[in-house]
C-alpha positions in Angstrom: 0.0 0.0 0.0 2.8 2.4 0.9 4.4 1.7 -2.5 1.2 2.6 -4.4 0.9 6.0 -2.4 4.4 6.9 -3.4 3.6 6.1 -7.0 0.5 8.4 -6.9 2.6 11.1 -5.3 5.2 10.7 -8.0 2.5 10.7 -10.7 1.0 13.9 -9.3 4.4 15.6 -9.1 5.1 14.7 -12.7 1.7 15.9 -13.8 2.1 19.2 -12.1 5.6 19.6 -13.6 4.4 18.8 -17.1 1.4 21.1 -16.7 3.6 23.9 -15.4 6.1 23.5 -18.3 3.2 23.5 -20.9 1.5 26.5 -19.3 4.8 28.3 -19.1 5.5 27.7 -22.8 2.0 28.9 -23.6 2.5 32.0 -21.5 5.9 32.8 -23.1 4.4 32.2 -26.6 1.4 34.4 -26.0 3.7 37.1 -24.5 5.9 37.1 -27.6 2.9 37.3 -29.9 1.1 40.1 -28.0 4.3 42.1 -27.5 5.1 41.9 -31.2 1.5 43.0 -32.1 1.5 45.9 -29.6 5.0 47.0 -30.7 4.0 46.8 -34.3 1.0 49.0 -34.0 1.3 51.2 -30.9 5.0 52.0 -31.2 4.6 53.8 -34.5 5.0 57.6 -34.8 1.5 58.0 -36.3 -0.1 56.3 -33.3 1.9 58.4 -30.8 1.0 61.6 -32.6 -2.6 60.7 -32.8 -2.8 59.9 -29.1 -0.9 63.0 -28.1 -3.3 65.2 -30.2 -6.2 63.4 -28.6 -4.9 64.2 -25.1 -4.1 67.8 -26.0 -7.7 68.2 -27.2 -9.0 66.7 -24.0 -6.8 68.9 -21.9 -7.8 72.0 -23.9 -11.5 71.1 -23.2 -10.7 70.6 -19.5 -8.9 74.0 -19.3 -11.8 75.9 -21.1 -14.6 74.2 -19.1 -12.9 75.0 -15.8 -11.6 78.4 -16.9 -8.0 77.5 -15.8 -5.0 79.8 -15.9 -1.5 78.6 -16.5 -0.8 78.8 -12.7 -3.7 76.4 -11.7 -1.2 73.6 -10.8 -3.5 71.7 -8.5 -6.1 71.3 -11.2 -3.4 70.2 -13.6 -2.1 67.6 -11.2 -5.7 66.3 -10.7 -6.2 65.9 -14.4 -2.8 64.1 -14.8 -3.7 61.6 -12.0 -7.1 61.0 -13.6 -5.7 60.4 -17.1 -2.8 58.1 -16.0 0.2 57.2 -18.1 0.9 60.8 -19.2 3.3 63.6 -18.5 2.0 67.1 -18.8 4.3 70.2 -19.3 3.0 73.8 -19.7 4.9 76.8 -20.8 3.7 80.4 -21.1 5.8 83.2 -22.6 8.7 80.7 -23.1 8.8 79.9 -19.4 7.9 76.7 -17.5 4.6 77.0 -15.6 3.9 73.3 -14.8 5.5 69.9 -15.2 3.9 66.8 -13.9 7.3 65.2 -13.4 8.2 67.8 -10.7 7.4 67.3 -7.1 6.3 70.1 -4.8 9.9 70.6 -3.8 10.9 71.1 -7.4 8.3 73.9 -8.0 11.1 76.5 -7.6 11.7 76.0 -11.4 8.3 77.3 -12.3 8.5 80.8 -13.7 12.3 80.4 -14.2 13.1 77.5 -16.4 13.1 78.4 -20.1 11.4 76.3 -22.8 13.7 73.8 -24.5 14.0 73.3 -28.2 12.4 69.9 -27.9 9.4 71.3 -26.0 9.1 74.1 -28.5 9.0 71.7 -31.3 6.6 69.2 -29.7 4.2 71.5 -27.8 0.8 72.7 -28.9 -1.0 76.0 -28.3 -3.8 75.9 -25.6 -6.0 78.9 -24.6 -5.9 79.5 -20.9 -7.8 82.2 -19.0 -4.6 84.3 -18.7 -3.6 84.0 -22.3 -2.2 81.3 -24.6 0.2 78.7 -23.4 2.1 75.9 -25.0 1.3 72.4 -23.8 3.3 69.2 -24.3 1.8 65.8 -23.4 4.0 62.8 -23.5 2.3 59.5 -22.8 3.0 55.9 -22.2 0.1 55.1 -24.3 0.9 51.4 -25.0 1.5 50.6 -21.3 -2.1 49.9 -20.6 -2.2 47.5 -23.5 0.9 45.7 -22.2 -0.7 45.5 -18.8 -3.9 44.0 -20.3 -2.0 41.6 -22.5 0.1 40.4 -19.5 -3.1 39.8 -17.4 -4.7 37.9 -20.3 -1.6 35.8 -20.9 -1.3 34.9 -17.2 -5.0 34.0 -17.1 -4.6 31.8 -20.2 -1.6 30.0 -18.9 -3.3 29.4 -15.6 -6.4 28.1 -17.3 -4.3 25.7 -19.4 -2.5 24.5 -16.2 -5.8 23.9 -14.4 -7.4 22.2 -17.3 -4.5 19.8 -17.7 -4.5 18.9 -14.0 -8.2 18.7 -13.6 -8.7 16.7 -16.8 -6.2 14.2 -15.7 -7.9 13.7 -12.3 -11.3 13.5 -14.0 -10.1 10.9 -16.5 -8.5 8.9 -13.6 -11.8 8.7 -11.7 -13.9 7.6 -14.7 
């Protein structure tokens, strides 16, 4: 009897190892395929520019609806937190007014730091209550898709693992 119990334990261990290897291979395959698809579509300059333009338009609407000036930093911070995955930079009269990368301690740069050539080339005009400013929004637009793909890959691999183990037990009992 003890010999049979050891055999069942050994079979269970082998089943779990095989199911783990198969589900791991499925996970890695799905990850490679989804990463290639996401990279192919979402990493293009056209997609990045389209998403940036969409966020600039949303921000411009937010500014006009709430009648914000270039110094309403708290409202800008709230908008950035709500939107996720973006970096917002605002210049007015060639001088930095807001940067979502800066902490409260870094705010001493506001009103002093000059616009960079990069920001000048990649910013868009937005009408604020105190005049026109230049806004640059950089985003990690594909991050949410990588997160979603990872979750689905993990669920798929877990499902394969469970199906392999449970089907083996179900077949053993019938």
